[in-house]
Each structure stands twice: as structure tokens, then as C-alpha cells.
C-alpha positions as CSV (number, residue, x, y, z in Angstrom):
1,X,9.1,12.1,-12.5
2,X,10.9,9.9,-10.1
3,X,14.9,10.7,-10.5
4,X,16.3,9.9,-7.1
5,X,16.2,6.4,-5.8
6,X,18.4,6.0,-2.4
7,X,19.6,3.0,-0.8
8,X,20.0,3.9,3.0
9,X,21.9,2.2,5.7
10,X,21.9,3.3,9.5
11,X,25.3,4.2,10.8
12,X,26.1,2.7,14.3
13,X,24.1,5.2,16.3
14,X,21.0,5.0,14.2
15,X,18.1,2.6,14.9
16,X,17.7,2.5,10.9
17,X,18.5,-0.7,9.2
18,X,21.9,-1.4,8.0
19,X,22.5,-2.7,4.3
20,X,24.4,-2.3,1.3
21,X,23.5,-2.6,-2.6
22,X,25.4,-6.1,-2.5
23,X,23.4,-7.3,0.2
24,X,20.2,-6.3,-1.2
25,X,21.2,-7.8,-4.7
26,X,21.8,-11.2,-2.9
27,X,18.6,-11.1,-1.0
28,X,16.4,-12.3,-4.0
29,X,16.8,-12.8,-7.8
30,X,14.1,-10.1,-8.4
31,X,16.0,-7.7,-6.1
32,X,19.3,-8.7,-8.0
33,X,17.5,-7.9,-11.2
34,X,16.4,-4.5,-9.8
35,X,19.7,-3.5,-8.1
36,X,21.4,-4.0,-11.8
37,X,18.8,-2.2,-13.6
38,X,18.8,0.8,-11.7
39,X,22.7,0.8,-11.4
40,X,25.1,2.5,-11.1
41,X,24.8,3.4,-7.3
42,X,27.0,5.9,-6.3
43,X,28.1,6.2,-2.5
44,X,27.3,9.5,-0.4
45,X,28.2,9.9,3.3
46,X,27.1,13.2,4.7
47,X,28.5,13.8,8.1
48,X,25.1,15.2,9.4
49,X,23.0,12.1,8.5
50,X,22.7,9.2,10.8
51,X,22.6,6.9,7.6
52,X,24.7,6.4,4.7
53,X,23.4,6.4,1.2
54,X,23.8,5.0,-2.4
55,X,22.1,6.9,-4.9
56,X,20.8,6.0,-8.4
57,X,19.9,9.0,-10.8
58,X,19.7,12.5,-10.0
59,X,20.4,13.8,-6.3
60,X,17.4,16.1,-6.5
61,X,13.5,15.2,-6.6
62,X,11.0,13.3,-4.5
63,X,13.2,10.2,-3.1
64,X,12.4,6.5,-2.9
65,X,14.5,5.5,-0.1
66,X,15.2,1.6,-0.1
67,X,16.2,0.0,3.0
68,X,17.2,-3.6,3.9
69,X,15.2,-6.0,6.7
70,X,13.5,-3.8,9.1
71,X,10.4,-3.8,11.5
72,X,8.1,-2.3,8.7
73,X,8.5,0.3,6.0
74,X,5.9,2.5,8.2
75,X,8.4,2.5,11.0
76,X,11.4,3.4,8.7
77,X,9.2,6.1,7.1
78,X,8.2,7.6,10.5
79,X,11.8,7.8,11.4
80,X,12.8,9.6,8.4
81,X,10.0,12.0,8.9
82,X,11.0,12.8,12.4
83,X,14.6,13.7,11.0
84,X,12.6,15.9,8.2
85,X,14.1,13.5,5.5
86,X,10.8,12.6,4.1
87,X,9.1,15.1,1.8
88,X,5.3,14.9,0.4
89,X,5.3,11.8,-2.1
90,X,8.6,10.7,-0.5
91,X,8.6,6.9,0.2
92,X,10.4,4.1,1.6
93,X,10.4,0.4,0.3
94,X,11.7,-2.3,2.3
95,X,13.5,-5.4,1.2
96,X,12.1,-7.6,4.0
97,X,10.1,-6.9,7.2
98,X,10.3,-8.5,10.3
99,X,7.2,-7.4,12.0
100,X,4.9,-6.1,9.0
101,X,1.7,-5.1,10.3
102,X,-1.9,-5.2,8.5
103,X,-5.1,-4.0,9.7
104,X,-5.8,-4.5,13.7
105,X,-2.2,-4.7,13.9
106,X,-2.4,-8.2,12.6
107,X,1.3,-9.9,11.3
108,X,2.0,-9.5,7.6
109,X,4.3,-12.2,6.4
110,X,7.2,-10.4,4.7
111,X,10.1,-12.1,2.8
112,X,12.2,-10.7,0.1
113,X,10.7,-10.5,-3.2
114,X,7.4,-8.6,-2.7
115,X,6.8,-5.0,-2.1
116,X,6.6,-3.5,1.1
117,X,6.4,0.2,0.7
118,X,5.2,3.2,2.7
119,X,4.5,6.8,1.1
120,X,4.1,10.1,2.8
121,X,0.8,11.1,1.4
122,X,0.0,14.7,0.5
123,X,-2.5,16.9,2.4
124,X,-6.0,16.1,1.8
125,X,-9.0,18.6,1.8
126,X,-9.7,20.0,5.2
127,X,-12.8,19.1,7.1
128,X,-16.1,20.8,6.1
129,X,-18.0,22.5,9.2
130,X,-19.7,19.8,11.3
131,X,-17.1,17.1,10.1
132,X,-15.3,15.3,13.0
133,X,-12.9,13.7,10.5
134,X,-12.5,14.9,6.9
135,X,-14.4,12.8,4.4
136,X,-11.6,12.5,2.2
137,X,-9.1,11.1,4.9
138,X,-12.0,8.4,5.8
139,X,-12.1,7.2,2.0
140,X,-8.3,7.2,1.6
141,X,-7.9,3.6,1.7
142,X,-10.3,3.3,-1.1
143,X,-8.5,6.0,-3.2
144,X,-5.2,4.3,-2.8
145,X,-6.6,0.7,-3.5
146,X,-8.4,2.3,-6.5
147,X,-5.1,4.0,-7.9
148,X,-3.1,0.8,-7.1
149,X,-5.6,-1.5,-9.1
150,X,-5.3,1.1,-12.1
151,X,-1.6,1.2,-11.9
152,X,-1.1,-2.8,-12.0
153,X,-3.5,-2.6,-15.1
154,X,-1.1,-0.3,-16.7
155,X,1.4,-2.9,-15.8
156,X,-0.5,-5.9,-17.6
157,X,-2.1,-7.2,-14.2
158,X,-5.9,-7.2,-13.5
159,X,-7.0,-6.8,-10.0
160,X,-10.0,-5.8,-7.8
161,X,-10.5,-4.0,-4.6
162,X,-12.0,-5.8,-1.7
163,X,-13.8,-3.2,0.6
164,X,-12.2,-1.5,2.4
165,X,-8.4,-2.1,1.8
166,X,-7.2,-5.3,0.1
167,X,-6.0,-6.0,-3.3
168,X,-7.3,-9.1,-5.0
169,X,-6.1,-11.1,-8.2
170,X,-8.5,-13.8,-9.3
171,X,-10.2,-13.8,-5.9
172,X,-7.2,-14.3,-4.0
173,X,-5.6,-11.5,-1.8
174,X,-2.4,-10.2,-3.2
175,X,-2.0,-6.9,-1.5
176,X,-3.2,-4.7,1.3
177,X,-3.3,-1.1,2.4
178,X,-2.6,0.3,5.9
179,X,-2.9,4.0,6.7
180,X,-1.2,5.7,9.6
181,X,-2.1,9.3,10.6
182,X,0.1,11.2,13.3
183,X,-0.4,14.9,13.8
184,X,-0.6,16.6,10.2
185,X,1.1,13.7,8.6
186,X,-0.3,10.6,6.8
187,X,1.7,7.5,5.8
188,X,0.0,4.8,3.4
189,X,1.5,1.6,3.5
190,X,1.1,-0.9,0.8
191,X,2.1,-4.4,0.6
192,X,1.8,-6.6,-2.7
193,X,2.6,-10.3,-3.2
194,X,4.7,-10.4,-6.2
195,X,6.8,-13.7,-5.9
196,X,5.4,-15.2,-2.5
197,X,2.0,-15.5,-1.0
198,X,1.6,-17.4,2.6
199,X,0.0,-20.6,2.6
200,X,-3.8,-21.0,3.6
201,X,-2.8,-22.4,6.8
202,X,-1.1,-19.2,8.0
203,X,-4.0,-17.2,7.6
204,X,-7.1,-16.7,9.8
205,X,-9.4,-19.3,9.6
206,X,-12.9,-18.0,8.2
207,X,-11.7,-14.5,8.3
208,X,-9.4,-14.2,5.3
209,X,-9.6,-15.0,1.5
210,X,-6.8,-17.3,0.1
211,X,-3.8,-15.4,-0.5
212,X,-2.4,-14.9,-4.3
213,X,0.6,-13.5,-5.8
214,X,1.1,-11.3,-9.0
215,X,4.0,-12.8,-10.9
216,X,3.6,-15.9,-12.9
217,X,5.7,-18.2,-15.0
218,X,5.6,-15.4,-18.0
219,X,5.6,-12.4,-15.9
220,X,7.9,-11.3,-13.4
221,X,7.9,-7.9,-11.9
222,X,10.4,-6.7,-9.6
223,X,9.7,-4.9,-6.3
224,X,11.7,-1.5,-7.2
225,X,10.5,-1.5,-10.6
226,X,6.8,-1.8,-9.6
227,X,7.4,0.8,-6.6
228,X,8.7,3.2,-9.0
229,X,5.6,2.6,-11.5
230,X,3.1,2.9,-8.7
231,X,4.5,6.0,-7.3
232,X,4.5,7.8,-10.8
233,X,0.7,6.8,-11.2
234,X,-0.3,7.9,-7.8
235,X,1.3,11.5,-8.5
236,X,-0.1,11.7,-11.9
237,X,-3.5,10.7,-11.0
238,X,-4.2,11.6,-7.4
239,X,-5.0,15.2,-8.2
240,X,-7.9,14.5,-10.7
241,X,-9.4,12.6,-7.8
242,X,-9.4,15.2,-5.3
243,X,-10.6,18.0,-7.6
244,X,-14.0,16.3,-7.8
245,X,-16.6,18.2,-5.8
246,X,-18.2,15.4,-4.3
247,X,-16.7,12.0,-3.1
248,X,-19.8,10.5,-4.6
249,X,-18.6,11.1,-8.0
250,X,-15.1,9.2,-7.0
251,X,-17.2,6.5,-5.7
252,X,-19.1,5.9,-8.5
253,X,-16.0,5.5,-10.7
254,X,-14.7,2.9,-8.1
255,X,-17.7,0.6,-8.3
256,X,-15.9,-0.7,-11.5
257,X,-13.0,-1.9,-9.2
258,X,-15.2,-3.3,-6.4
259,X,-15.0,-7.0,-6.2
260,X,-18.5,-8.9,-5.6
261,X,-20.5,-5.8,-6.4
262,X,-24.1,-6.9,-6.9
263,X,-23.3,-10.2,-5.2
264,X,-24.3,-11.7,-1.9
265,X,-21.2,-12.0,0.4
266,X,-20.5,-13.0,4.1
267,X,-20.0,-10.2,6.6
268,X,-17.5,-11.1,9.3
269,X,-16.9,-9.1,12.2
270,X,-19.4,-6.8,11.1
271,X,-22.3,-5.1,12.9
272,X,-24.3,-7.3,15.3
273,X,-27.0,-9.3,13.3
274,X,-25.8,-8.6,9.8
275,X,-23.9,-11.8,8.7
276,X,-24.6,-11.6,4.9
277,X,-26.0,-9.5,2.3
278,X,-25.7,-8.4,-1.4
279,X,-23.2,-5.3,-1.9
280,X,-25.0,-2.6,-3.4
281,X,-23.1,0.3,-3.3
282,X,-20.8,3.0,-1.3
283,X,-21.9,5.6,1.0
284,X,-20.3,9.2,0.4
285,X,-18.0,8.5,3.3
286,X,-16.8,5.2,2.3
287,X,-19.3,3.0,4.0
288,X,-20.3,-0.3,2.4
289,X,-24.0,-0.5,1.6
290,X,-25.5,-4.2,2.1
291,X,-29.0,-5.4,1.1
292,X,-29.9,-7.9,3.8
293,X,-33.6,-9.0,3.9
294,X,-34.8,-6.4,1.8
295,X,-33.3,-3.5,4.0
296,X,-30.1,-1.4,3.2
297,X,-27.3,-1.4,6.0
298,X,-24.3,0.6,5.9
299,X,-21.1,-1.4,7.2
300,X,-18.2,0.6,8.5
301,X,-16.1,-2.3,10.0
302,X,-15.6,-5.8,9.6
303,X,-14.6,-7.9,6.4
304,X,-16.8,-9.4,3.4
305,X,-16.1,-12.8,2.3
306,X,-17.5,-14.9,-0.7
307,X,-20.2,-17.2,0.5
């Protein structure tokens, strides 16, 4: 399904980052393995483009664009989109991010060896009469989280989704999802800690669960091989979710992947007066339902934490 993997390097007049297959090979042992695994890399340099390329595989098909050290994969994806060089399901995978961002523009620490990717997501169903924003757009972080957990399970990694957009492994945050919309385009950013997780002291006190990583002494997933498998899974399974007539049908399936379901949790930066409660479900628009003192409340902002 994925036949075109491209390393891109901005030319002198381009804001895109500069790199080569050799630079990426030397950035981290897992990247060295990926570069070798997907070789040979054939050089191309079209005059009309503001960047040079090295291509692995076919010259047709939906591309994965690998770039070197950059501000963030989201920024590179938006740049390629503005050049009309990023098609639906096309994606960018950065080796390293200098200013990777998470929710509320928080910095995401991003050294080589992890996954820092962005996908140009396909169009979602349009808003129904009376909807200010289409419900499928509102629950897209949950959809992406659900698909990511399932794809990782197929790779032998058991993870759970922490509402609304974090990927947890053994109760520790191993990834996050950030979605940006501009005009009719939607970019889905995904970060996964494969080989590196930030130390506790680098995280926000009382606002973040400990960070974890996916790779172990006996399993070493590479960033590019992992990203290829994620994209394959997303493309194969996304339509089956959208084909459901009601979002409730999908959210019912999602419950199995939701961490701390049925348990009491702490609510951080949530609605005033709601500081804890039992997770008891999801609204059809993606809101988290919390039982607090015998009353159900819908949470649309904030974060849940274990007690």
C-alpha cells in the first residue's frame, strides 16, 4: 500500500530542513537500521522543486516524506501542503524536532530515535444541520488514538488511550496526538516515544503522568518502520469507522481502549468544582462523562490523572 518513501532536503532558497540519507543514518542506531532496511535510496533533483529528494521504492503512490531536524513535522507538512506536494494520506516523519509542540502549545521534547509524524488526514463527513463543527472532527483525536493503539497492538505493543489524546503504556505516557485545521485541510500530528522518554522532572508537576517508552531490551522498533505500519493500518481501517451511522457506535468500541474506565480519577484544569470522579462513559461528541457525588458531568477540557 505504501510504495513511496522520500527523504527531502531543502535547497538554499527553501525553509525546509536540509539533510541526506547519511545524516539520518548517523542520527541514531534505529534510524541507521531503517535507512539500511529501506535502501537503496535513489537521488532525484527536479528543478521546479525547492527541495532535493532521495526515493526508496516506487515513484508513484502516497508518499512518506522523511525530513531531518526541523521545528516540527507539522510545520513541514503545512509547508509541503502549501506547495501542493502533500496529498491525502501523505505524511511527514521528522528525525528530530527543535520545537515540537503538544496540547496548548506545550513543548514536546523530541530527540532522534522516536516517532514525530504528521498525516494529511482525509476529509471527514460534513456537519449536520445545526452543528457548528462536525461531530466527526470533534472526536478525531479519539479516532486517531484508537487506531494508533490497535496498530501498535498488531506490532506487539499493548497501549491504552487516555482521554482525549494521549497514548499510555503501563500507565505511562508514551505518545500524544495533536490536530491542526486550516481551511479545508486537517493535519494529524503523532508523537511516540520509542527509545527515549523525558525524565519526570522535565514534566509539569501534578499535570502529567510519568513518561514511558515503547522499546524494551527485547523489542526495538525503528521510527520509519513503525510509521509505515501506522499509516498502513490507518488507511485500511479508517473508512470502517466513518461508515458507522452514529459516533456512539464507534465510541462504544473505543471503551475497551480507554484507560481508567470505571475508576475514580483526578480532574486537572477541568470545569470549576469538578476535581475528581469516576469515568463512566463518553458523549456522542467525545466529551468525557464523569460521575461525581452521584451526578454525571460532561468534561470537554482538562486532563484526567490517577489518584
